[in-house]
LUMVEX-368129 format. One record per residue: x, y, z of N, C-alpha, C in turn. Coordinates in steps of 0.05 Angstrom, whole numbers, plus 5000, padded with zeros to 4 digits. Example, Ala and Ser with C-alpha at 12.3 -4.5 7.8 and 13.67 -1.06 7.14 Angstrom:
BEGIN
526448865156524649105156526449345156
525749555142527349795143525850015157
END
This chain:
BEGIN
886865265585886765165558887265385538
888565325516889265535497886865685486
884665555481882365685470881165885490
881065795516879965975537881766225541
884366185540886266405543885866615520
885566515496885066685473882566845476
880466725486877966865490878267085512
879767025533880167225554881767465543
883867405527885467615515883667795497
881967665482880167825464878368005480
877367895503875568055520877068295532
879568245540881168475552881768685531
882468585507882968775485880568945479
878268815478875768965472875169165494
875669085519875269275542877169515540
879669465534881569685531880869875508
879969755486879169925464876870105471
874969995487872670165496873670395514
875670325532876770535549878170755532
879670665512881070855495879071035480
876970915470874871065456873571265475
873071185500871871365520873771595527
876371535530878371745536878671935512
878571835488878772005464876372195463
873972085469871672255469871872475490
872972405514873272595535875272815527
877472735514879472925504878173125485
876573025466875273195447873373395461
871973295481870173475496871773695510
873973625522875673815536876774025516
877673925492878674115472876474305463
874074205460871874375451871274585473
871274505498870774695520872974905522
875474815516877775005516877475215495
876675125471876275315449874075515454
871975415467869675595473870175795495
871875715514872475895537875375875544
877176045530879976035536880676095565
882675955574883476005602884776275604
884876395629886076655632888876675621
890476465623893176475613893176505582
891276365569891076385540890176665533
888276785548887377055542889777245545
891377215566893677385569895677355546
896077105537897877065515896777195490
894177175485892977295462893477595462
893177725485893678015486896578075481
898377905492901177955487901877935457
900577745443901077715415900077955399
897778065407896778315395898778545400
899778565424901678765431904178735413
905078485410907378435393906978525364
904578475353903978565326904078865325
903179005346902979295346905679425349
907279325367909679465375912279355365
912179105355914678965347916178845371
914978865395916178745419915278455421
917078255418916277975418914977895445
913277685444911977595468913977525489
916277415482918277335501919377575517
919177815505920278055519918078215533
915578105533913378245546913078145574
911678295591911678235619909578035628
910077915651907977775665906077975679
907178225683905578445693903478505671
900978525678898878565659897878855658
899279035671898379315671900579495661
901679465637903579655626902179915620
903780125614902580395611900380405590
900780305567898780335545898980095526
897679875533897879645515896679705488
898079605467896979635440897579895427
899380065438899980325425902780305413
902880355387905380325373907680495385
909980365388912280515397912680515427
910780425443911080435471912680205481
914680245498916280015508914579865529
915179605532913879445552915979345572
915079285596916879245618916678945626
918978805625918878515626921078405643
920678165654922878015667924777935645
927277895652929277825632928777545622
928477505595927877235585929977035592
929276785597931076575604933176545582
935676535589937876495570938876745558
937576975563938577225551940877335567
943077395554945477485568946277775560
944877895541945478165533943178345538
943578605535941478795538941178925565
942678825585942578945611945279085617
945079325628947479485634947979485664
950479545672951179565700949879815712
948979805737947680035750948980075777
948280295790949280355817947680215838
945480075830943779925849943279645838
944279445852944179175841941279065841
939379205852936579125852935079225827
936379395812935179525789936579435763
935079335744936179275717935879505699
937979585685937979805666938279705638
936479785620936579705592936679955574
938479945555938680155535937580055508
935880215496934680135470933980375454
933180335429932380565412932080485383
932180685366931880635337933080875321
933980805297934881015278933080975253
931781195244929881175222930481395202
931781325180932581515159931081455133
930481665118928981635093929881835073
929481755047929681945024926882005015
926182265015923582355004923982494978
922482414958922482554932919682684930
919582944928917083094929916683254904
914483204890913583374868911283544879
911783804883909883974896908084124876
908184044850906584174830908084394815
910384484826912084674812914784564806
915884414825918584284821918684024835
920783864829921283614842923983614855
924083544881926683554895926983304913
929483244920930183024937930983124964
929983004985930583075013931382835029
933582865045934282645064933282735091
931582565104930282655129930482435150
930182515175929482335196926482305196
925482065191922582015188921182035215
919782265219918782315246915982205250
914982025233912681865242913581645260
916281595262917481425282920381515285
920781745298923281885297925581725310
928081795302930381675315930481755344
930981555362930781615390932381395406
932781455431933981255449932881285477
932981065492931781075519933380915539
933180985564934280835587931880745604
931680495608929480385624930580235649
929880325672930680195697928280045709
928679795716926479625725927379465750
925479425768925879245790923179105796
923378845800920978675805921378505830
921178625854921678475878919578255883
917178285872915078095875913978015847
912677785846911777685820909777865806
908078005821905978155808906278455812
908578545822909078835827911778915816
911779155805914179255791914379555795
916879655796917379945795919279995772
919180235761920780295738921280595735
923480655721923980935713924580925683
923981145670924381155641925281425632
927481435618928481675603928281615573
927081785557927181755528927682015515
929582015496930382265482930282215452
929882425437930182415408931982645399
933382605377935182805366935182775336
932882845323932682805294934383005278
936082905260937583075242936083095216
935483345209933783395185931083265188
929783315211927183185217925083265196
923483065189921383115168919283315177
919083375203917183575212918283855205
920883885203922084145198922984195169
923783985155924784025128922584115109
923184315093921284415073922884505048
921384605028922784705004924584945010
923885085031925485325039927585255060
927485025072929484935092930184645087
931684595065932184325056934284195074
935884345088937884225106937484375133
935984245150935284375175937384305196
938484515208940584475228939584305251
941184115260940483945283940184115308
938284045325937984185350940484175367
940884395382943184405400942684235425
940184175431939484015454937883775447
938083565463936283335459933483405465
931583285450928783325456927883115476
927183195500926283015520923482925515
923082665510920482555505919182445530
920682295546919582165569921482185593
920482245616921982255641919982195663
919881935672917781865690918581635709
917081615730917181395750914481265751
914480995752911980845752911980605770
909580525779909180285795906880135784
907179865782905079705770904579455787
901979395790901079155804898779035790
898778765787896678625772893878675784
893678705811891178725824890179015826
891979205827891279485832891679665808
893079585788893579755765896279875766
896680095751899280225750898980525752
901080655763901080945767903681055758
903581285743905981405733905981705738
908281815744908582105748911082195734
910882435720913082545705912082605677
913982675659913282725631912982455617
910682415606910082155593907582175576
906781935567904381915551901881985567
900282175556897682215567895881965560
893681935574891981695570890981685541
890581925529889481935502891581895480
894081915487896181895467896181615455
896181595429896281345415893481225408
891381355418888681235413887781275384
889181455369888581485341890481325323
892281165335894381035320894480735325
892480615337892580325343892480175316
894479995312894779875286896379615289
895079385284896379125287896778985260
896879145239896979035212899678905206
901778985220904478895214905979075196
904779305187906179505171905179785180
906979935193906280195203908180415193
910780365192912680575186911980725160
911380585138910780725113907780765109
906080675127903180685121901580655147
900980885160899180875183897981145188
896381175209894781415213896481665216
898981635225900781865229902681905206
901981795182903681835159904282125152
902482315156903182595150905782695162
906682575185909082655198911582605180
911382415161913582355143914182585124
912182765119912382985100911383245113
911383255139909883455154910683745147
913283795142914184065138913984165109
913283985090913184065062910884275057
911584485042909684705037907984645013
905384695015903584674992903984914974
903684874948904285084929901885194914
902085434905900085574889901485714866
900985624841902485724818901786014813
899486114824898786394820899886584841
901086464861902186634883904886744875
905486994882908087104876910386974892
909686814913911686684929911786384923
909986284906909685994899908285834921
908285944945907085794968904585944978
902885804994900385915004900886045031
900186295033900586445058898686335079
899586325104897886255126895786475131
893386405140891486605148892686805168
892287065163893287265181896087365175
897487235156900187335149899887545127
900987775131900788005112903588045100
903887985074906588025062907388315059
905588505062906288785059907388905085
907288755107908288855132911388855132
912589065143915489075145916488835161
918588715151919788485164918788225154
916888225136915987975124918287845108
918687585113920987445101919787225083
919987255057918987045039920586785039
922886785053924486545056923986395082
922086505098921486385124919086195120
919585935123917485735118915085765137
915485875161913285905180911086095170
911586245149909586425138907586285120
908186035113906585895093905385645103
903285545089901785315097903385065090
903684875109905084625105903084395106
904184155099902583915102901583885131
903383945150902683915178900384105186
900284345175898084525181895384425172
895384245152892884145140892183865148
894083715159893583425162894583305188
894483455210895383335235893483105244
894582875253892782655260890982695285
891382905301889782955324889782715344
892182625351892482395368892582465397
890282565408890082625436891982845445
892782825471894383035484897382975483
898182765470901082705466902382655493
904782775496906382735521906582995536
905882985562905983225579906983145607
907583345623908283305651905583245665
905283005675902582915684902782705705
900582625717900182385732898182215716
898581945717896881765701896381515716
893881415714893181165726891980975705
892780725705891680515687890480295704
888080215698886780005713888079735706
887679525722888479265713886879195688
887878995673886578905649884378705657
881878775648879578595653878478505627
878678235622877578115597878578265572
881078365573882178505550881878805551
880278915570879679205571881479335592
882379575586883879735606882980025604
882480145628881680425630883980585640
884480815627886680995635885681275638
886881425657886181715660888681865669
888982115660891282275667890482565670
892182705685891782995690894583125688
894683345672897183475667897083765675
899483885675899584175680898084325658
897484575664895984745645893084645640
891884525661889084445660888384255637
890084055633889483865612888983585624
886683465615885783215627884783035604
884882775609883782585590883182315602
881582165588880881895597880681715572
881581465574881681285550880881005558
879680865539879080585543880280425519
881780215526883080045505882179755508
882479615486881779335486883679185467
884378935475885978765457885078475463
884678315442883978035445883877895419
883077635419882977485395880877265396
880077165373878476925370880076725355
878776505346880176305331880976395303
879876615294880376705266881176995264
881477145286882277425284883477525310
884977735307885977895330884878175327
884378305349883278575347884478745370
884879005364885779195383884279455377
883479605398881879845394882280025418
881580285414881780475436880180725429
879180865449877781115445878381295469
878481555465879281745486877782005483
877282135506876382405507878482575521
879082815510881182975522880283275521
881483425539880683705542882883885552
882884135544884384345556882384535568
882284545595880284685610880884975615
883085085602883685365606881685535591
881985805594879985985583879785965552
881985935539881985905510882685625502
881385435514882085155511880585015489
880284745492879084585471878184325483
876484185469875683915475876183745450
876583485454876983315431876483015438
876282865417876082575421877682445398
878582205403880082045383879681755388
879781595367879481315369880381165345
880980905348881880745326881380455333
881280285312880879995315882379855293
883479625299884979475279884379175282
883779045260883078765261884978615242
886278405252888078235236886877955234
886377855210885377585206887577375209
886977155223888976955229887976685221
889376475228888576195223890076075199
889075855189890375715168889175765140
887275955138885876005113887376205097
886476255072887876425053887976715063
886076795080885977075089887877125113
889376935122891276975144893177205137
893377415153895077645147893677885136
891177855128889578075118888578245142
888678505140887878675162886378925153
884779035172883279275167883579465191
884179715186884679905207883180165201
881980285221880580545218881080715241
881180985237881581175258880081435252
879381575273877981835270878482005294
878282265291878782455313877482725306
876882875327875783145323876683325347
877183575341878083765361876384015359
875184105381873384345381874584555400
875284785388876385005404874185165417
874685265441872785435454872385695439
874485805428874386045413875986005387
874785865367876285805343876986055327
879486075318880286285300879786185271
878786365254878186305226876086075224
874686025246872485835245873285545246
875885485250876685205247876185035272
874984805267874784585287875584335272
878084255272879084055254878083775261
877883605240877083325243878583165223
878882905229880382725211879182445212
879482305191878882015191880781875173
881281615178883381465164882481175161
883081065138882480775133884780635120
885080385125887380235115886679935112
887579825089887479545084890279445079
891079235093893879135091893978835090
896178735080896578445079899478395086
899978215105902678145114902977845112
905277755102905877465100908877425102
909577165102912377095106913376915083
913977035060914776875037917476745040
919176855058921776745063922476785092
924576645102925276645130926476895140
927377075123928877315132927077505147
924477505143922677685158920077735144
918277865158915577915147915578115125
913878065105913378245082910578355085
910178605079907478715082906978945062
904478975054903779195036901079305046
900579565042898179695052897279915034
894579945032893280175019892080345040
892480605039891380785059889881025047
887981135062886581375054885981535079
886681795079886081965101884782225091
882882325107881382575101881582765124
882183025119882783215139881283475132
879583565151877883795145878184015166
877884275157877584505175879984545193
882384525182884784565199885584855200
885585005178886385285179883985465174
881685355165879285505162876985305161
874485405160872285225158871685135130
873485205111873085125083875384955072
877384895087879584735076878984435079
879984285060879583995061881883865045
883083665057885383535044885183235046
886183095026886282805027889182715022
889882495035892482375031892082075027
892881975004892381684999894781574984
895181314987897481184974897880894982
900280794977900980514982903680504995
903980325014906480295028907380005028
909979955028911079695028913279675050
913379435063915279405085916479125083
919079105088920478845089922278835114
921578655133923278625156925678445149
927978525159930478365157931278295186
929978085196930278015224933177965233
934877835217937577795226939178055230
938178275218939578535220938078725238
935778645249934178825265933279065249
932679035223932179255205929579225191
928279445186925879455169926479645145
926279535120926379695096923579765087
923080005078920380085071920480285048
918180295034917780475011914880555010
914280794999911580884997911281094975
908981114965908281334946905481434954
905281704957902881834966902082064947
899582114946898482344931896782504950
896982764949895182934965894083164947
891583234952890283444937888883644956
890483824968889284014987887384204973
885284274988883384474978883084694999
883784944991883585175009881885384995
880085505009878185694997879685924983
878785994959879886214943882786174936
883785934935886485874929886685634910
888185664889888485444870890985284878
890685104897892884954908893584724889
896184674885897184454868897084194883
896483984868896783714880899783654885
900283464903902983404910903383104910
905583004898906282724898908682674915
908582474932910682424952911682144949
914282114946915581844945917381824969
917581584980919281545003920681275002
923181265009924781015012926481045037
926180845055927580875081928280615094
929780645116930580415132930480495162
929580315178929580355207930880115221
932880175238934279965253933480005282
932479795294931779795323934079655339
934779775361936879655377936079655407
END
């Protein structure tokens, strides 16, 4: 009967609606559980996104291998399987089991420096991220195991570490500067091992920064003006003599910049043991943490702990290291940094906070110096147009006891960065002020302007 059929249809519809409601409730429960406890794959992706923010290496170019040399350290290459559909970037090799990739960057800048006596323009290779190129050989015979070799060289013309008021056009080196020459093996379960000239475990622990703006504004910013000499209007030479330099000694050359105090002498970031001929081990990544240790020639050793991860509203990366030179006239030191980037759909998306600190204690300090530094930064990055990310940052750094136990210097300013993704280019600008204080010396303040471009290839 029609009436009975209609009643049966209504009952079936009601039953289906109850099933749909039950399924919807179950979906919501599963989503809530997922948000509370991300799956391992989500955690791995979160770390890769943090690495991408730090290094500029997209997630698509990062590895399934979870034990790269130093995750979250700016400028370090990452080793990856070739992304699907990519047809460029691999070179022919003498071994068909090894993929060879050539990459690098050119970083040029114009520095305008008012040193308190005069104002001059300098064209430099910006050595807070120097011009360099590398050859990376990779082979991945198994899903979780990889072997690699890495050559990296730099050849800065008019490098900002060398250029000063007395050497405005610094001759290019006759030889390439070898940065990296190493062989490595990586396994997800056992970690990774490297031998050769490369990053010590502590290298980069004072520079971790996921703000999205580093070239014109980060903990190693002093390298952009490293060679500039601080001035003293009361000095017969205009510049401040280094401790122990006697201008009355025969052979003293007032045109030799090495006789005078530079920005680099007062403001080195103390970023661990840098790159040395060493062996290094990195543990697998556990819940975002990775432990690293290395031993180098000349009795130098270090250990570091790094972390990268995220929540629903922020990403964070951090690291801390202890390092030592165990020779008779050696030193001990520590360095660390942390960076937090706010994410999500709220107004604060793109706001970040970064801090770094380091200290170095000599066994037999000359002039009483045991240098220390700390650095703070607030930045904001956003995408107002499709061409690439825009970012701005305020920074402040303090540096004490570098040439004596009475010197103190501050470097503070603002940096701006604009990525031009279609061109693989970053345009940047910055203005900084520094006010060095050296005992018994009336040092002039210095104002530093910078405009530059970096192309990655």
